[in-house]
DRENVEX-356994 format. One record per residue (C-alpha): x, y, z; residue number from 1. Coordinates in pm, whole numbers, plus 32768, in hexadecimal, padded with zeros to 4 digits. Layout:
<atom><c1>X</c1><c2>Y</c2><c3>Z</c3><marse>NUM</marse></atom>
...
END
This chain:
<atom><c1>E035</c1><c2>30B9</c2><c3>6F85</c3><marse>1</marse></atom>
<atom><c1>DFEA</c1><c2>3220</c2><c3>6F6B</c3><marse>2</marse></atom>
<atom><c1>E0FD</c1><c2>3355</c2><c3>6F27</c3><marse>3</marse></atom>
<atom><c1>E0FE</c1><c2>34C1</c2><c3>6EFC</c3><marse>4</marse></atom>
<atom><c1>E187</c1><c2>353C</c2><c3>6DFB</c3><marse>5</marse></atom>
<atom><c1>E1EA</c1><c2>36E6</c2><c3>6E28</c3><marse>6</marse></atom>
<atom><c1>E257</c1><c2>37AB</c2><c3>6D1C</c3><marse>7</marse></atom>
<atom><c1>E329</c1><c2>38DC</c2><c3>6D7B</c3><marse>8</marse></atom>
<atom><c1>E380</c1><c2>39E8</c2><c3>6C89</c3><marse>9</marse></atom>
<atom><c1>E485</c1><c2>3B21</c2><c3>6CC3</c3><marse>10</marse></atom>
<atom><c1>E3B0</c1><c2>3C4F</c2><c3>6CE3</c3><marse>11</marse></atom>
<atom><c1>E40B</c1><c2>3CB2</c2><c3>6BAC</c3><marse>12</marse></atom>
<atom><c1>E397</c1><c2>3B7C</c2><c3>6AD7</c3><marse>13</marse></atom>
<atom><c1>E299</c1><c2>3B63</c2><c3>6BCA</c3><marse>14</marse></atom>
<atom><c1>E212</c1><c2>3CFF</c2><c3>6B81</c3><marse>15</marse></atom>
<atom><c1>E25C</c1><c2>3C90</c2><c3>6A0A</c3><marse>16</marse></atom>
<atom><c1>E0F5</c1><c2>3C02</c2><c3>6A2F</c3><marse>17</marse></atom>
<atom><c1>E088</c1><c2>3D2F</c2><c3>69C7</c3><marse>18</marse></atom>
<atom><c1>E11A</c1><c2>3D60</c2><c3>68B5</c3><marse>19</marse></atom>
<atom><c1>E00C</c1><c2>3CAB</c2><c3>679E</c3><marse>20</marse></atom>
<atom><c1>E128</c1><c2>3C2B</c2><c3>66BA</c3><marse>21</marse></atom>
<atom><c1>E1BB</c1><c2>3B8F</c2><c3>67CA</c3><marse>22</marse></atom>
<atom><c1>E095</c1><c2>3B03</c2><c3>685C</c3><marse>23</marse></atom>
<atom><c1>E077</c1><c2>3A66</c2><c3>66E5</c3><marse>24</marse></atom>
<atom><c1>E1C4</c1><c2>39D9</c2><c3>66C0</c3><marse>25</marse></atom>
<atom><c1>E193</c1><c2>3947</c2><c3>685C</c3><marse>26</marse></atom>
<atom><c1>E042</c1><c2>38C5</c2><c3>6805</c3><marse>27</marse></atom>
<atom><c1>E0AA</c1><c2>3819</c2><c3>66C8</c3><marse>28</marse></atom>
<atom><c1>E1BD</c1><c2>3734</c2><c3>6779</c3><marse>29</marse></atom>
<atom><c1>E0C3</c1><c2>3719</c2><c3>68E1</c3><marse>30</marse></atom>
<atom><c1>DF99</c1><c2>36C6</c2><c3>683A</c3><marse>31</marse></atom>
<atom><c1>E02A</c1><c2>3588</c2><c3>67AD</c3><marse>32</marse></atom>
<atom><c1>E0B7</c1><c2>3532</c2><c3>68CD</c3><marse>33</marse></atom>
<atom><c1>DF58</c1><c2>354E</c2><c3>6993</c3><marse>34</marse></atom>
<atom><c1>DEC8</c1><c2>3485</c2><c3>68A7</c3><marse>35</marse></atom>
<atom><c1>DF9A</c1><c2>3351</c2><c3>68E0</c3><marse>36</marse></atom>
<atom><c1>DF6A</c1><c2>3345</c2><c3>6A2F</c3><marse>37</marse></atom>
<atom><c1>DE31</c1><c2>335C</c2><c3>6A0C</c3><marse>38</marse></atom>
<atom><c1>DE39</c1><c2>325C</c2><c3>68F1</c3><marse>39</marse></atom>
<atom><c1>DEFD</c1><c2>317B</c2><c3>6A02</c3><marse>40</marse></atom>
<atom><c1>DDF5</c1><c2>3187</c2><c3>6ADA</c3><marse>41</marse></atom>
<atom><c1>DEBF</c1><c2>3213</c2><c3>6C0A</c3><marse>42</marse></atom>
<atom><c1>DE65</c1><c2>3383</c2><c3>6C75</c3><marse>43</marse></atom>
<atom><c1>DD8B</c1><c2>338D</c2><c3>6DA7</c3><marse>44</marse></atom>
<atom><c1>DD88</c1><c2>34EF</c2><c3>6DB2</c3><marse>45</marse></atom>
<atom><c1>DE64</c1><c2>3654</c2><c3>6D49</c3><marse>46</marse></atom>
<atom><c1>DE4F</c1><c2>37B2</c2><c3>6D27</c3><marse>47</marse></atom>
<atom><c1>DF16</c1><c2>38BE</c2><c3>6CBE</c3><marse>48</marse></atom>
<atom><c1>DF2F</c1><c2>39D8</c2><c3>6D99</c3><marse>49</marse></atom>
<atom><c1>DF14</c1><c2>3B4B</c2><c3>6D8F</c3><marse>50</marse></atom>
<atom><c1>E04E</c1><c2>3C54</c2><c3>6DB8</c3><marse>51</marse></atom>
<atom><c1>E10B</c1><c2>3C2B</c2><c3>6F0B</c3><marse>52</marse></atom>
<atom><c1>E06A</c1><c2>3D99</c2><c3>6F63</c3><marse>53</marse></atom>
<atom><c1>DF39</c1><c2>3D0B</c2><c3>6F4F</c3><marse>54</marse></atom>
<atom><c1>DF5C</c1><c2>3C4E</c2><c3>7082</c3><marse>55</marse></atom>
<atom><c1>DF2E</c1><c2>3C94</c2><c3>71F4</c3><marse>56</marse></atom>
<atom><c1>DFF0</c1><c2>3BB8</c2><c3>72F1</c3><marse>57</marse></atom>
<atom><c1>DFA3</c1><c2>3B36</c2><c3>7455</c3><marse>58</marse></atom>
<atom><c1>E0A9</c1><c2>3B07</c2><c3>7519</c3><marse>59</marse></atom>
<atom><c1>E080</c1><c2>3ADE</c2><c3>76B7</c3><marse>60</marse></atom>
<atom><c1>E135</c1><c2>3BA4</c2><c3>7792</c3><marse>61</marse></atom>
<atom><c1>E168</c1><c2>3C20</c2><c3>791B</c3><marse>62</marse></atom>
<atom><c1>E02F</c1><c2>3CAB</c2><c3>792B</c3><marse>63</marse></atom>
<atom><c1>DF65</c1><c2>3C1B</c2><c3>7837</c3><marse>64</marse></atom>
<atom><c1>DF2D</c1><c2>3C0B</c2><c3>76B3</c3><marse>65</marse></atom>
<atom><c1>DF85</c1><c2>3CFB</c2><c3>75EB</c3><marse>66</marse></atom>
<atom><c1>DF57</c1><c2>3D3E</c2><c3>7484</c3><marse>67</marse></atom>
<atom><c1>E015</c1><c2>3DBD</c2><c3>737C</c3><marse>68</marse></atom>
<atom><c1>DFC8</c1><c2>3E06</c2><c3>721F</c3><marse>69</marse></atom>
<atom><c1>E0AB</c1><c2>3D7A</c2><c3>711F</c3><marse>70</marse></atom>
<atom><c1>E169</c1><c2>3C47</c2><c3>712B</c3><marse>71</marse></atom>
<atom><c1>E21A</c1><c2>3BEE</c2><c3>7289</c3><marse>72</marse></atom>
<atom><c1>E365</c1><c2>3C39</c2><c3>7202</c3><marse>73</marse></atom>
<atom><c1>E407</c1><c2>3CA2</c2><c3>70F2</c3><marse>74</marse></atom>
<atom><c1>E4AD</c1><c2>3BB1</c2><c3>7028</c3><marse>75</marse></atom>
<atom><c1>E561</c1><c2>3B50</c2><c3>6ED4</c3><marse>76</marse></atom>
<atom><c1>E454</c1><c2>3A65</c2><c3>6E75</c3><marse>77</marse></atom>
<atom><c1>E30C</c1><c2>3A93</c2><c3>6E70</c3><marse>78</marse></atom>
<atom><c1>E1F1</c1><c2>3980</c2><c3>6E8A</c3><marse>79</marse></atom>
<atom><c1>E117</c1><c2>397B</c2><c3>6D4A</c3><marse>80</marse></atom>
<atom><c1>E06B</c1><c2>383D</c2><c3>6D8C</c3><marse>81</marse></atom>
<atom><c1>E03A</c1><c2>36C6</c2><c3>6DD6</c3><marse>82</marse></atom>
<atom><c1>DFAD</c1><c2>357E</c2><c3>6D6C</c3><marse>83</marse></atom>
<atom><c1>DF9B</c1><c2>3442</c2><c3>6E2E</c3><marse>84</marse></atom>
<atom><c1>DFAD</c1><c2>3328</c2><c3>6D8D</c3><marse>85</marse></atom>
<atom><c1>DF5B</c1><c2>31B1</c2><c3>6DCE</c3><marse>86</marse></atom>
<atom><c1>E06E</c1><c2>30F1</c2><c3>6D63</c3><marse>87</marse></atom>
<atom><c1>E126</c1><c2>2FB6</c2><c3>6DE6</c3><marse>88</marse></atom>
<atom><c1>E265</c1><c2>3058</c2><c3>6E6B</c3><marse>89</marse></atom>
<atom><c1>E360</c1><c2>3141</c2><c3>6E5D</c3><marse>90</marse></atom>
<atom><c1>E401</c1><c2>30FE</c2><c3>6D62</c3><marse>91</marse></atom>
<atom><c1>E2D9</c1><c2>3116</c2><c3>6C90</c3><marse>92</marse></atom>
<atom><c1>E2A9</c1><c2>324E</c2><c3>6D18</c3><marse>93</marse></atom>
<atom><c1>E401</c1><c2>32C8</c2><c3>6CAD</c3><marse>94</marse></atom>
<atom><c1>E3A9</c1><c2>3264</c2><c3>6B51</c3><marse>95</marse></atom>
<atom><c1>E27A</c1><c2>3348</c2><c3>6B57</c3><marse>96</marse></atom>
<atom><c1>E344</c1><c2>3477</c2><c3>6C07</c3><marse>97</marse></atom>
<atom><c1>E461</c1><c2>3430</c2><c3>6AF1</c3><marse>98</marse></atom>
<atom><c1>E346</c1><c2>3479</c2><c3>69A0</c3><marse>99</marse></atom>
<atom><c1>E2ED</c1><c2>35C5</c2><c3>6A5D</c3><marse>100</marse></atom>
<atom><c1>E34F</c1><c2>36A2</c2><c3>6908</c3><marse>101</marse></atom>
<atom><c1>E44F</c1><c2>375E</c2><c3>69DA</c3><marse>102</marse></atom>
<atom><c1>E528</c1><c2>3874</c2><c3>6964</c3><marse>103</marse></atom>
<atom><c1>E5F1</c1><c2>3959</c2><c3>6A53</c3><marse>104</marse></atom>
<atom><c1>E556</c1><c2>39D9</c2><c3>6B54</c3><marse>105</marse></atom>
<atom><c1>E498</c1><c2>38BA</c2><c3>6BC9</c3><marse>106</marse></atom>
<atom><c1>E491</c1><c2>3796</c2><c3>6CAC</c3><marse>107</marse></atom>
<atom><c1>E3BA</c1><c2>3686</c2><c3>6D30</c3><marse>108</marse></atom>
<atom><c1>E3C2</c1><c2>35D8</c2><c3>6EB6</c3><marse>109</marse></atom>
<atom><c1>E34D</c1><c2>3486</c2><c3>6EDD</c3><marse>110</marse></atom>
<atom><c1>E2CB</c1><c2>3448</c2><c3>701F</c3><marse>111</marse></atom>
<atom><c1>E217</c1><c2>3309</c2><c3>7096</c3><marse>112</marse></atom>
<atom><c1>E0BF</c1><c2>3369</c2><c3>7108</c3><marse>113</marse></atom>
<atom><c1>E053</c1><c2>32B3</c2><c3>7289</c3><marse>114</marse></atom>
<atom><c1>DFA8</c1><c2>3193</c2><c3>728D</c3><marse>115</marse></atom>
<atom><c1>DE3F</c1><c2>31DE</c2><c3>728C</c3><marse>116</marse></atom>
<atom><c1>DD65</c1><c2>30ED</c2><c3>7398</c3><marse>117</marse></atom>
<atom><c1>DC21</c1><c2>314A</c2><c3>736F</c3><marse>118</marse></atom>
<atom><c1>DB90</c1><c2>304B</c2><c3>7458</c3><marse>119</marse></atom>
<atom><c1>DC93</c1><c2>30CA</c2><c3>7556</c3><marse>120</marse></atom>
<atom><c1>DC3C</c1><c2>324D</c2><c3>7502</c3><marse>121</marse></atom>
<atom><c1>DAA5</c1><c2>31ED</c2><c3>750A</c3><marse>122</marse></atom>
<atom><c1>DAB8</c1><c2>3150</c2><c3>7650</c3><marse>123</marse></atom>
<atom><c1>DB20</c1><c2>32AA</c2><c3>76E7</c3><marse>124</marse></atom>
<atom><c1>DA5A</c1><c2>336E</c2><c3>7660</c3><marse>125</marse></atom>
<atom><c1>D91E</c1><c2>32A4</c2><c3>76C0</c3><marse>126</marse></atom>
<atom><c1>D9F0</c1><c2>32A4</c2><c3>7841</c3><marse>127</marse></atom>
<atom><c1>D9E0</c1><c2>33E1</c2><c3>7833</c3><marse>128</marse></atom>
END
C-alpha cells in the first residue's frame, strides 16, 4: 500500500536551509535516512520543495479561479518535502516516519494514498 510521508518544518527551520552549516548538518542525518528507504526498496517518489513564498495557489471562488502568490495561508508549519512509500501497512509507514531525523521544529504526517485503480482510470479515459 502507498503512503505519503509529508515533512513539515517551522518557518525558522525552513529558512535555515540557506545556512550552509545548518544544511550540512541536516544532510548528514537525512542522507542516511533516504539511503535506508532506498535500500529497502520502498520509495515510489519524493521531492524536496522550494520555500513557501515560491508557491502559487489557485482557489475556486464565487467569481471563478483566483491566483495568489505564495502559500494559501500562513501557518506555523510549512511543507518542506515528501516521499511516497510502498509498505505493507500503516505500522510500517509509521516506523519509517519515526526514523526521520527530526529536531524540534520538524514534523511528519503519514497519510494513506487513495488506492490506484489503473484499469478503471484507463477505461474512463478511453470512454472519453
